[in-house]
Short mmCIF file of the C-alpha atoms (twelve columns), coordinates in Angstrom:
data_MODEL
# 
_entry.id   MODEL 
# 
loop_
_atom_site.group_PDB 
_atom_site.id 
_atom_site.type_symbol 
_atom_site.label_atom_id 
_atom_site.label_alt_id 
_atom_site.label_comp_id 
_atom_site.label_asym_id 
_atom_site.label_seq_id 
_atom_site.Cartn_x 
_atom_site.Cartn_y 
_atom_site.Cartn_z 
_atom_site.pdbx_PDB_model_num 
ATOM 1   C CA . MET A 1   -57.460 48.830 -66.370 1 
ATOM 2   C CA . THR A 2   -58.603 51.663 -63.483 1 
ATOM 3   C CA . ILE A 3   -56.477 54.431 -63.096 1 
ATOM 4   C CA . LYS A 4   -55.954 54.712 -59.436 1 
ATOM 5   C CA . THR A 5   -55.031 57.998 -57.808 1 
ATOM 6   C CA . ALA A 6   -52.432 58.469 -54.699 1 
ATOM 7   C CA . LEU A 7   -51.881 61.631 -52.703 1 
ATOM 8   C CA . VAL A 8   -48.547 61.865 -51.348 1 
ATOM 9   C CA . THR A 9   -47.390 64.360 -48.818 1 
ATOM 10  C CA . GLY A 10  -43.760 65.924 -48.524 1 
ATOM 11  C CA . CYS A 11  -43.415 65.369 -52.415 1 
ATOM 12  C CA . SER A 12  -40.597 67.776 -53.466 1 
ATOM 13  C CA . SER A 13  -37.217 65.762 -51.350 1 
ATOM 14  C CA . GLY A 14  -36.660 62.328 -49.779 1 
ATOM 15  C CA . ILE A 15  -38.941 59.795 -49.471 1 
ATOM 16  C CA . GLY A 16  -42.137 61.307 -50.851 1 
ATOM 17  C CA . LYS A 17  -40.024 62.189 -53.882 1 
ATOM 18  C CA . ASN A 18  -39.290 58.885 -54.450 1 
ATOM 19  C CA . ILE A 19  -42.588 57.393 -53.557 1 
ATOM 20  C CA . CYS A 20  -44.329 60.080 -56.298 1 
ATOM 21  C CA . GLU A 21  -41.901 58.774 -59.044 1 
ATOM 22  C CA . ARG A 22  -42.548 55.273 -57.937 1 
ATOM 23  C CA . LEU A 23  -45.927 55.489 -58.221 1 
ATOM 24  C CA . LEU A 24  -45.988 57.263 -61.446 1 
ATOM 25  C CA . GLU A 25  -43.574 54.863 -63.574 1 
ATOM 26  C CA . ASP A 26  -46.250 51.934 -61.844 1 
ATOM 27  C CA . GLY A 27  -49.207 54.002 -63.805 1 
ATOM 28  C CA . TRP A 28  -50.815 56.342 -61.138 1 
ATOM 29  C CA . LEU A 29  -51.930 59.506 -61.110 1 
ATOM 30  C CA . VAL A 30  -50.380 61.607 -58.087 1 
ATOM 31  C CA . ILE A 31  -51.314 64.464 -56.199 1 
ATOM 32  C CA . GLY A 32  -48.513 65.791 -54.405 1 
ATOM 33  C CA . LEU A 33  -48.516 68.077 -51.738 1 
ATOM 34  C CA . SER A 34  -45.029 69.966 -50.288 1 
ATOM 35  C CA . ARG A 35  -43.592 74.079 -50.227 1 
ATOM 36  C CA . ARG A 36  -41.504 73.888 -52.522 1 
ATOM 37  C CA . VAL A 37  -42.434 72.473 -56.876 1 
ATOM 38  C CA . PRO A 38  -40.514 69.296 -57.009 1 
ATOM 39  C CA . GLU A 39  -37.596 69.123 -60.290 1 
ATOM 40  C CA . PHE A 40  -39.503 65.802 -61.249 1 
ATOM 41  C CA . SER A 41  -42.693 67.582 -62.124 1 
ATOM 42  C CA . THR A 42  -41.395 69.750 -65.282 1 
ATOM 43  C CA . ASN A 43  -41.003 66.476 -66.787 1 
ATOM 44  C CA . LYS A 44  -43.589 65.747 -69.454 1 
ATOM 45  C CA . ALA A 45  -43.308 62.564 -68.970 1 
ATOM 46  C CA . HIS A 46  -45.043 62.749 -65.508 1 
ATOM 47  C CA . ALA A 47  -48.224 64.381 -66.726 1 
ATOM 48  C CA . SER A 48  -50.518 62.323 -64.052 1 
ATOM 49  C CA . PHE A 49  -48.442 64.243 -61.907 1 
ATOM 50  C CA . ARG A 50  -50.489 67.353 -60.063 1 
ATOM 51  C CA . HIS A 51  -48.841 69.581 -57.646 1 
ATOM 52  C CA . LEU A 52  -50.413 71.400 -55.100 1 
ATOM 53  C CA . CYS A 53  -48.099 74.199 -53.385 1 
ATOM 54  C CA . VAL A 54  -48.740 74.592 -49.204 1 
ATOM 55  C CA . ASP A 55  -47.462 74.686 -45.903 1 
ATOM 56  C CA . MET A 56  -48.359 71.693 -44.309 1 
ATOM 57  C CA . LEU A 57  -47.613 73.291 -40.847 1 
ATOM 58  C CA . ASP A 58  -50.391 75.728 -41.612 1 
ATOM 59  C CA . ALA A 59  -53.690 73.705 -40.795 1 
ATOM 60  C CA . ALA A 60  -55.917 76.543 -42.361 1 
ATOM 61  C CA . ALA A 61  -53.927 76.706 -45.399 1 
ATOM 62  C CA . LEU A 62  -53.408 72.633 -45.620 1 
ATOM 63  C CA . ASP A 63  -57.708 72.498 -45.218 1 
ATOM 64  C CA . LEU A 64  -58.025 74.674 -48.288 1 
ATOM 65  C CA . ALA A 65  -55.600 72.616 -50.530 1 
ATOM 66  C CA . LEU A 66  -57.530 69.167 -49.643 1 
ATOM 67  C CA . ASN A 67  -60.625 70.726 -50.606 1 
ATOM 68  C CA . SER A 68  -58.938 70.176 -54.304 1 
ATOM 69  C CA . VAL A 69  -58.236 66.813 -54.456 1 
ATOM 70  C CA . GLY A 70  -61.789 64.905 -54.242 1 
ATOM 71  C CA . SER A 71  -61.645 61.346 -53.778 1 
ATOM 72  C CA . VAL A 72  -57.956 59.273 -53.844 1 
ATOM 73  C CA . ASP A 73  -57.360 55.542 -53.628 1 
ATOM 74  C CA . ALA A 74  -54.745 55.585 -51.495 1 
ATOM 75  C CA . LEU A 75  -52.936 58.477 -49.014 1 
ATOM 76  C CA . ILE A 76  -49.377 58.417 -48.349 1 
ATOM 77  C CA . HIS A 77  -47.588 60.913 -45.362 1 
ATOM 78  C CA . ALA A 78  -44.222 61.470 -45.954 1 
ATOM 79  C CA . ALA A 79  -43.912 64.669 -44.971 1 
ATOM 80  C CA . GLY A 80  -41.514 65.076 -41.888 1 
ATOM 81  C CA . ILE A 81  -39.101 67.217 -39.753 1 
ATOM 82  C CA . LEU A 82  -36.462 66.125 -37.410 1 
ATOM 83  C CA . ARG A 83  -35.039 67.871 -34.721 1 
ATOM 84  C CA . VAL A 84  -32.974 66.242 -32.082 1 
ATOM 85  C CA . GLY A 85  -31.320 66.950 -28.825 1 
ATOM 86  C CA . GLY A 86  -30.691 65.541 -25.183 1 
ATOM 87  C CA . PHE A 87  -32.562 65.981 -22.050 1 
ATOM 88  C CA . ASN A 88  -30.630 69.390 -21.383 1 
ATOM 89  C CA . ASP A 89  -31.395 70.778 -24.728 1 
ATOM 90  C CA . MET A 90  -35.063 69.586 -25.610 1 
ATOM 91  C CA . ASP A 91  -36.666 72.716 -27.709 1 
ATOM 92  C CA . LEU A 92  -40.459 72.545 -26.675 1 
ATOM 93  C CA . GLU A 93  -41.009 74.988 -29.731 1 
ATOM 94  C CA . ASP A 94  -39.534 72.371 -32.142 1 
ATOM 95  C CA . GLY A 95  -41.351 69.422 -30.571 1 
ATOM 96  C CA . ALA A 96  -44.799 71.312 -31.716 1 
ATOM 97  C CA . LEU A 97  -43.063 71.746 -35.048 1 
ATOM 98  C CA . MET A 98  -43.026 68.173 -35.374 1 
ATOM 99  C CA . TRP A 99  -45.882 66.872 -33.668 1 
ATOM 100 C CA . ARG A 100 -47.827 69.068 -36.000 1 
ATOM 101 C CA . LEU A 101 -46.095 67.722 -39.004 1 
ATOM 102 C CA . HIS A 102 -46.302 64.214 -38.032 1 
ATOM 103 C CA . VAL A 103 -49.323 63.755 -36.002 1 
ATOM 104 C CA . ASP A 104 -51.652 66.789 -36.501 1 
ATOM 105 C CA . CYS A 105 -51.446 66.944 -40.079 1 
ATOM 106 C CA . SER A 106 -51.838 62.762 -40.333 1 
ATOM 107 C CA . ALA A 107 -55.043 63.686 -38.022 1 
ATOM 108 C CA . GLN A 108 -56.154 66.221 -40.902 1 
ATOM 109 C CA . LEU A 109 -55.404 64.201 -43.416 1 
ATOM 110 C CA . VAL A 110 -57.134 61.350 -42.686 1 
ATOM 111 C CA . LYS A 111 -60.450 63.411 -41.235 1 
ATOM 112 C CA . LYS A 112 -60.602 65.288 -44.505 1 
ATOM 113 C CA . LEU A 113 -60.311 62.273 -46.656 1 
ATOM 114 C CA . ALA A 114 -60.777 58.818 -45.291 1 
ATOM 115 C CA . SER A 115 -64.552 59.390 -45.898 1 
ATOM 116 C CA . ASP A 116 -64.329 59.404 -49.678 1 
ATOM 117 C CA . ILE A 117 -62.005 56.549 -49.794 1 
ATOM 118 C CA . PRO A 118 -62.895 53.596 -51.660 1 
ATOM 119 C CA . GLN A 119 -63.257 50.245 -50.452 1 
ATOM 120 C CA . GLY A 120 -60.156 48.220 -50.504 1 
ATOM 121 C CA . GLY A 121 -58.231 51.746 -50.332 1 
ATOM 122 C CA . ARG A 122 -54.479 52.386 -48.577 1 
ATOM 123 C CA . ILE A 123 -53.433 54.712 -46.015 1 
ATOM 124 C CA . VAL A 124 -49.277 55.070 -45.493 1 
ATOM 125 C CA . PHE A 125 -47.598 56.857 -42.783 1 
ATOM 126 C CA . ILE A 126 -43.627 57.417 -42.785 1 
ATOM 127 C CA . GLY A 127 -42.778 56.492 -39.214 1 
ATOM 128 C CA . SER A 128 -39.103 56.297 -37.868 1 
ATOM 129 C CA . ARG A 129 -37.642 53.264 -36.570 1 
ATOM 130 C CA . VAL A 130 -36.878 55.078 -33.117 1 
ATOM 131 C CA . ALA A 131 -40.625 55.381 -32.276 1 
ATOM 132 C CA . ASN A 132 -39.379 53.157 -29.495 1 
ATOM 133 C CA . GLY A 133 -36.748 55.160 -28.181 1 
ATOM 134 C CA . ALA A 134 -33.448 56.592 -28.960 1 
ATOM 135 C CA . ALA A 135 -31.316 58.907 -26.758 1 
ATOM 136 C CA . GLY A 136 -30.790 62.739 -28.255 1 
ATOM 137 C CA . ARG A 137 -34.346 62.621 -29.991 1 
ATOM 138 C CA . SER A 138 -36.897 62.366 -27.280 1 
ATOM 139 C CA . LEU A 139 -39.299 64.824 -28.894 1 
ATOM 140 C CA . TYR A 140 -39.277 63.352 -32.636 1 
ATOM 141 C CA . ALA A 141 -39.728 59.635 -30.695 1 
ATOM 142 C CA . ALA A 142 -42.401 60.857 -29.253 1 
ATOM 143 C CA . THR A 143 -43.945 61.864 -31.925 1 
ATOM 144 C CA . LYS A 144 -43.475 58.972 -33.987 1 
ATOM 145 C CA . SER A 145 -44.452 56.873 -31.500 1 
ATOM 146 C CA . ALA A 146 -47.400 58.036 -30.866 1 
ATOM 147 C CA . LEU A 147 -48.198 57.879 -34.933 1 
ATOM 148 C CA . ILE A 148 -48.466 54.157 -34.527 1 
ATOM 149 C CA . GLY A 149 -51.285 54.349 -31.750 1 
ATOM 150 C CA . PHE A 150 -52.945 56.633 -34.227 1 
ATOM 151 C CA . ALA A 151 -52.374 54.928 -37.155 1 
ATOM 152 C CA . ARG A 152 -53.572 51.094 -35.490 1 
ATOM 153 C CA . SER A 153 -56.973 53.187 -34.133 1 
ATOM 154 C CA . ILE A 154 -57.963 54.547 -37.575 1 
ATOM 155 C CA . ALA A 155 -56.588 50.738 -38.823 1 
ATOM 156 C CA . LEU A 156 -60.023 49.410 -36.795 1 
ATOM 157 C CA . GLU A 157 -61.964 52.176 -37.820 1 
ATOM 158 C CA . LEU A 158 -61.323 51.639 -41.601 1 
ATOM 159 C CA . ALA A 159 -61.161 47.723 -41.684 1 
ATOM 160 C CA . PRO A 160 -64.601 47.159 -42.164 1 
ATOM 161 C CA . ARG A 161 -64.256 48.858 -45.481 1 
ATOM 162 C CA . GLN A 162 -61.264 46.757 -46.219 1 
ATOM 163 C CA . ILE A 163 -59.043 49.525 -46.116 1 
ATOM 164 C CA . THR A 164 -55.799 49.453 -44.792 1 
ATOM 165 C CA . VAL A 165 -53.799 51.705 -43.094 1 
ATOM 166 C CA . ASN A 166 -49.891 51.019 -42.050 1 
ATOM 167 C CA . ILE A 167 -46.805 52.690 -41.082 1 
ATOM 168 C CA . VAL A 168 -43.424 51.872 -42.913 1 
ATOM 169 C CA . ALA A 169 -40.750 53.059 -40.399 1 
ATOM 170 C CA . PRO A 170 -36.962 53.545 -41.403 1 
ATOM 171 C CA . ALA A 171 -33.505 53.569 -39.566 1 
ATOM 172 C CA . ALA A 172 -31.320 56.922 -40.749 1 
ATOM 173 C CA . THR A 173 -32.268 57.406 -44.674 1 
ATOM 174 C CA . ASP A 174 -30.114 59.264 -47.145 1 
ATOM 175 C CA . THR A 175 -32.569 62.124 -47.606 1 
ATOM 176 C CA . PRO A 176 -32.138 65.618 -47.382 1 
ATOM 177 C CA . MET A 177 -32.908 65.642 -44.388 1 
ATOM 178 C CA . LEU A 178 -30.312 63.410 -42.981 1 
ATOM 179 C CA . ARG A 179 -27.866 66.449 -43.776 1 
ATOM 180 C CA . ASP A 180 -30.230 69.068 -42.326 1 
ATOM 181 C CA . LYS A 181 -28.212 71.937 -39.942 1 
ATOM 182 C CA . ASN A 182 -30.833 71.648 -37.799 1 
ATOM 183 C CA . ARG A 183 -29.548 68.477 -35.985 1 
ATOM 184 C CA . ASN A 184 -27.465 70.733 -33.899 1 
ATOM 185 C CA . GLU A 185 -24.426 68.584 -35.420 1 
ATOM 186 C CA . GLN A 186 -25.804 65.255 -33.662 1 
ATOM 187 C CA . ALA A 187 -24.446 63.309 -36.198 1 
ATOM 188 C CA . PRO A 188 -26.988 60.143 -37.567 1 
ATOM 189 C CA . ILE A 189 -26.406 56.765 -36.248 1 
ATOM 190 C CA . LEU A 190 -24.943 54.561 -39.074 1 
ATOM 191 C CA . PRO A 191 -26.671 51.116 -39.520 1 
ATOM 192 C CA . LEU A 192 -25.136 47.759 -39.084 1 
ATOM 193 C CA . MET A 193 -24.869 47.160 -42.610 1 
ATOM 194 C CA . GLY A 194 -22.352 50.231 -42.781 1 
ATOM 195 C CA . ARG A 195 -24.766 52.050 -45.253 1 
ATOM 196 C CA . TYR A 196 -28.032 54.440 -44.772 1 
ATOM 197 C CA . VAL A 197 -31.193 52.892 -45.641 1 
ATOM 198 C CA . GLN A 198 -32.110 54.088 -49.616 1 
ATOM 199 C CA . PRO A 199 -35.197 56.495 -50.262 1 
ATOM 200 C CA . GLU A 200 -36.093 54.283 -53.391 1 
ATOM 201 C CA . GLU A 201 -36.545 50.969 -50.321 1 
ATOM 202 C CA . VAL A 202 -38.285 53.185 -48.326 1 
ATOM 203 C CA . ALA A 203 -40.708 53.675 -51.403 1 
ATOM 204 C CA . GLY A 204 -40.729 50.302 -52.965 1 
ATOM 205 C CA . SER A 205 -42.031 49.039 -49.185 1 
ATOM 206 C CA . VAL A 206 -44.592 51.705 -49.258 1 
ATOM 207 C CA . VAL A 207 -45.719 50.650 -53.129 1 
ATOM 208 C CA . PHE A 208 -45.865 46.786 -51.217 1 
ATOM 209 C CA . LEU A 209 -48.461 47.886 -49.276 1 
ATOM 210 C CA . LEU A 210 -50.194 49.554 -51.711 1 
ATOM 211 C CA . SER A 211 -50.463 46.389 -54.010 1 
ATOM 212 C CA . PRO A 212 -52.777 43.430 -53.557 1 
ATOM 213 C CA . SER A 213 -50.315 41.353 -51.920 1 
ATOM 214 C CA . ALA A 214 -51.004 43.602 -49.296 1 
ATOM 215 C CA . ALA A 215 -54.884 43.337 -49.011 1 
ATOM 216 C CA . SER A 216 -54.912 41.826 -45.109 1 
ATOM 217 C CA . ILE A 217 -51.833 44.017 -43.610 1 
ATOM 218 C CA . THR A 218 -53.276 46.767 -41.733 1 
ATOM 219 C CA . GLY A 219 -52.490 48.207 -38.566 1 
ATOM 220 C CA . GLN A 220 -49.027 47.278 -38.567 1 
ATOM 221 C CA . GLN A 221 -45.494 48.871 -38.827 1 
ATOM 222 C CA . LEU A 222 -42.896 48.130 -41.031 1 
ATOM 223 C CA . VAL A 223 -39.616 48.618 -40.043 1 
ATOM 224 C CA . ILE A 224 -36.970 48.958 -42.602 1 
ATOM 225 C CA . CYS A 225 -33.442 49.164 -40.342 1 
ATOM 226 C CA . ALA A 226 -30.215 48.070 -42.222 1 
ATOM 227 C CA . GLY A 227 -29.303 46.039 -38.860 1 
ATOM 228 C CA . SER A 228 -30.140 49.067 -36.848 1 
ATOM 229 C CA . SER A 229 -33.158 47.167 -34.773 1 
ATOM 230 C CA . LEU A 230 -30.639 44.466 -34.055 1 
# 
């Protein structure tokens, strides 16, 4: 059986970490990008994991790191940040920061790696349930909304090679980002189910989109909301 390779950004915590661990359990070779070395990478059981230490906000540093990646069968961009604030409190620098990580980095990853992804490969971006708009999250929502248009456009270009491009868009997920002090004390919204989405659930959805069963799903956004969208 051919062993496949995936590149996962934001691998040191939260959703990215869970995606890496799930893929490693499933026998993938995983290349992880993050500023911090993930704790699980010190486990000898994860000899199939390779970490690249890089600040993705630095375009030149990211480009240099990607030069050492080579061909991958799957690209998962899970790195993300959240800055909130109402229309009176919007910080344009925060908006530029989120745009860089969510949109520009997506474009940089695709431009650098997509040409070498083999036929039948997969690209998955982590979006957000609030992409259609949410009070107090306008700049964040704008970046995630832009990601939808980007993903669907790239899906059109890569469809002839049977490479799928999709978005997994969770509602508030129980990760360190949910408790980030930079939320400006704006509390996350609890979904109707009375609990937050679990990162393992998001990772499971990503793994499904990498599976043979999802070979015909492309240009779509899978929303995992625990009832938030109802």
